[in-house]
N, C-alpha and C positions, 0 to 999 in steps of 0.2 A: 559936696566938694569932690572933684575928680583930680586925679594926678596923672602926669605924663611919666611913663617909665623910661627915663633917658639915662639911667645910671648903669654902670657896669660893675657887677659884684665879683669878688674873687670866688673861684670855684673851690668849695671846701671839700675836705675828705671827711665823710660822715663818721667813720669808726676806724681810725688807724690801728693796726694790729701791733701788740707788743713785740719787740724785737726778740727773736729767738736764735738768730744766727750770729756767729762770731765775726762774720764779715759785715762791716757797716758801710753802706753806700752813702756818699755825701749827697745831700739834697741838691737838686738843680736850682740854680739861682733864678729868682723871679725876673721876668723881662721888664725893662724900664717902660714907663708910660710913653705912648706915642704923642706927637704934638697935638693931635685931635683929642686924646684923652686928657692931656694936661689942660687944654682949653675947657673941656667939660667939667673937670674937677674945680677949676677956678670959678666957673659960673655957679656951681653948687655951693662952694665955700662962701661966696659973696652973699648968698641968701640964708646961710646957716647962722646959728647962734653959738655953736662950738664945733671944734674939730678934735677927733680922737685918732691918734696915730698908734697903730698896734702891729705886733708881729707874733705869730705863733712859732714857738721854738720846737724843732724836731725832738722826738723822744731822746735820741742819742746825745743831744746837747743840753738837756735841761739841767742836769747836775752842775755842769761846767758854767752855765749861765748864772745860776744862783750864786755860785762862788765868785765869779768874775765881777758881777755887779755889786756884790756885797749885801745881798738880801739875807735877812735873818728869819729863817723859817719859824723860829720860836715865837716871833712877834705876829705871825699870821693869824688873821681872824677867821674862824670857821663860819660857814654859811650853808644854807640849804636853798636850792632854787627849784621851784615847782613851775612847770609850764602847763598850760591848759589848751587843748585843741580837740578836734574830733579824732576818732581812731585812725582815719585815713589822712590826717593832717590837712584838712581843707583850709583852715586858717592860714597855715604856713604857705600853701600854694597861692593864697590871695594876698600874701604879704603882711598878714596881721599876726602879731605876737602878743600873747597874754601871759604874764608872769607874776608870781609872788615870791618873795625871798625873805627867809628868816635869817636874822643876824644875831650873833652872839650878844647876850645881855637882855634879850626879850623884845628887841625892836624888830620891825619888818617893813618892807616896802612893796609896792606894786607898780606895774607899768602896763599900759596898752600902747603898742608900737606899730607903726605902719612904715613899710619900706618895700621898694624904693619910692621916694617922693621927689617932686620938683618943687623946690622952695617957693617959686613964683606963684604956685597955685594954692598956697596955704591961706586960709581965711585969716585976715588981719586980727580978728577978734581972738582967735586961738593964740596968736603970738603974744597977746597982752597978758596971758596967764603965766604966773611964775612957775606953775607946774608943767608947762608945756615947753618943749625945746625941739629945735631942728638941728641935727648933728650929722656931720660927714665923718664916716669911718673910713680911714685910708690904711691900706696894708700892702705889702709887696704883691704886685700883680693885680690889684683891684681896689675898688672903692664903692661905697653905697651911701646914700643920704636917707636918713630916717626921721620920722616925726614921732615924738613920744609924749604921752600924757602920764605923769608920775603921780603916785599917791603914797600915803603912809598908813600903817596899821600896826597891830601888835603881833608878836610871834604867836601868842595864844589864839588869836583870830585865824591865823594861817593854819594852825593845827586843827582848829574847829572845822574849817572848811575841808581840809584834806581827810578828816575822819568822818565827814558827812553830817556833822552836828550843826553846820551853818551853810546856807546857800552861797555859792561862789560870788554872786553879784554883790553880796553884802561887803565884800572886801574892797570894792571899788567905789570911787566917788561918783556922784551924779554926772559930772563932766566926763569922767573916764568912760562911763557906760554909754553916754551919748556918742563919744568918739568911736567906741567899739561898734555901736549900732550903725553908724554912718559908713563903716568900711568892711564889716564882716559880710561874708556871703549871705544872701537872702535866706532866711529860715534857720540860720545857725545862731540861736540865742545862747547866752552864757550857760543856761541850765542844761544845754546839750553837750557841753564840753566835758572831757575826761581829764583825769590827773595824769600827767607825764612827769614822773620823778618820784622822790627828789634826787637831784644831783648834788652831791656834797662837794664843796669847794673851799679852798683856802685863799685868802686875799691878804696881801701885805704891801705896804707902801714904803718907798725908799727915797731919801733925798740925797742925790750925789753931791759931791763937792762942787761949788759954784763954777770953778774953773773947768770942770769936766762936763757938766750938764746942769743948767741953771733952773730946773723945775722937777717936781716930784715924778717918780716912776712908780707904776702899779704893776704888780705881778699877781695873776690869778692862776691857780692850778685846779682844774676841774677833774674830779676822780669818778670813774664809773665802776659799777659792780664787777665787770669782767676784767678789770685791771687796766683798761685803756685810760689814758690821761691826756688832757690838753692843757698846755702851758702857754699863757699869753702875757707878753710884756707890753705895756702901753704908757702913753703920756697924753695930756690934753693941752689945748691952747685955744686962744680966741682966733677967729677967722683971719684977721689981718697978719697974724704971726705964722700962719700954717706952713708956708713954704720954707721959711728960715728954720723953724723948729724941726720940720721934717728932715732937713739936711743935717742939722746938729744931732738929732736923735739917731739917724743912720750912722753918722760918724762915731758917736758914742758907743753904739752897739758893736760896730765893726772893730773898734779899738779893743773891745773885750772878747773878740772872737765869736760873736753871735752871728750865725749864718742866716742871711735873709733869704730863706729857701722859698720855692714856689708853692710848696704844700702848706696852705694856710687853712688850718682846721677851724671851722666856725663853731663856737661853743653852743649857740642856740640850736643850730641844725643838728649837731651831733647828739644833743640831749633829746630832741624831738624824735629823731629816727631810732635812737637806742631804745627809748621806753615805749614808743608806739609798736615796735617789733615784738615787745614782750607783754603786751596787753593780753589778759585772759578774761574769761567770763566773769570771774569774781571781781576784777578791777572795774569792768563795765557796769556792774550792778551796784557799785558803791563800796567796794572793798577799800581798806585803809591803804594809803600810799605813804604813810609815815614810818614804816618799818625800815 
């Protein structure tokens, strides 16, 4: 299966620095989509199974956003995200993402993701699987369509893999491994990947009053060892609702003073670049990444 790379992705900031100055510059507003971009997004959405609308909140506005939306941080669920790639991020350059995620309570999940994709090129047999989805992520200033094969495992199995007690491929289903083999660069098998992480994050869901916004909102705060953090607020909808929900979501956030800035930090890219820059000899020969 081949894919046409026709999407435009938002340009992320890999590692925003903590603010140290008393003078705070307001983020530049993202430029509206052009007519051509709107046409392209519409084509992608028509072929997708879901749409996620998201916005990264600038560091200086995160506390105010939590308060204005009414998010309760005490209800946040802790998680650990582990990414797997080569030391020079060859998978990322090829548009392939491999991730395992531990969830509070002993559960865990996995994903093999490909992006960007053209939905019209996806094998119909893949679409029939309940574990496979095609999703358009839209954020201020950009969009990308991805194809994901999801799986489930236990938190213990993730720990076993990251401690070297179990091979990485055992975390993934036969279908996920086949999807990986079809799209990973030639010669980069799963046993050649290194652990990048974990990234600790907090996830909380919030249901606004129906008259304010009629669907759940999710907030994720990704925390990095150097103090950097990425906060993302998002909501999901089915393709046919996308443009109306996008307008309603934008209005809801604007009413609460959330600035839709142009600096959209990408969680996956930030994690990959942060941890790949810190790989040392011990990590590459099988050191534990669970500390």
